[in-house]
N, C-alpha and C positions, 0 to 999 in steps of 0.2 A: 504494500500500500504506500502511496506517495503522500506522506503527511509532512508538512513543514511547520516551523515555528511561525506563529501568527495566524494559522488557519483557525476557523471556527468549526467545531465538530458538533453535529446534532446526534445525540445518543438515543438508543432505544429505551433505556431505563432512565427515569428522571432522578435528579439529585433529591435528597430529602426536602429541600426548599421548594421543589416543584419545577425547577428549571431543567431544560434538556440541552441547552447550548453552552459549550465550553470552549474557551480559547486555549491554544497550545502554547505553553511557555518554554518547554524543554522537551527534547526527544532523545531517545536512546533505548536502553533496555526497559526503562520506565518512561511514562509520559507524565509531565507536570501539567495539570489542567487547572484552569481558572474558571469557576462558575460565573456565567454572565449575569445571573439573577441575584445571587447573594454575595459574590465576591470571594467565596471560600476557595482555597487552593489545595489540591490533592495530588498525590503520586499514585499512578495506576500502572500495573505491569502491562507491557506492550501487547502481549497476547490477549489479555482480557479487554483492553481498550479497543483493539482492532475488531474483535467479535461484536462489540456493542455499538459500532458506528453505523448510523443510518445515512448521514450525508456530510459532505465537506464543502465549506464555503471558503473561497480563496480570493483575496484582492490581488489582481495581477496588473 
């Protein structure tokens, strides 16, 4: 999957705050994601994140 820093990911499962849009802050073996709704930052393993992605928005 081609995911870059700055992309907005729409996930299948929502964050506990109800938001499904996350911006990518860091990539590698883990992704650091920032919830667009509440501002919470989290680290998610790459394999788990790639399974749950519904869409990718990119500014080009």
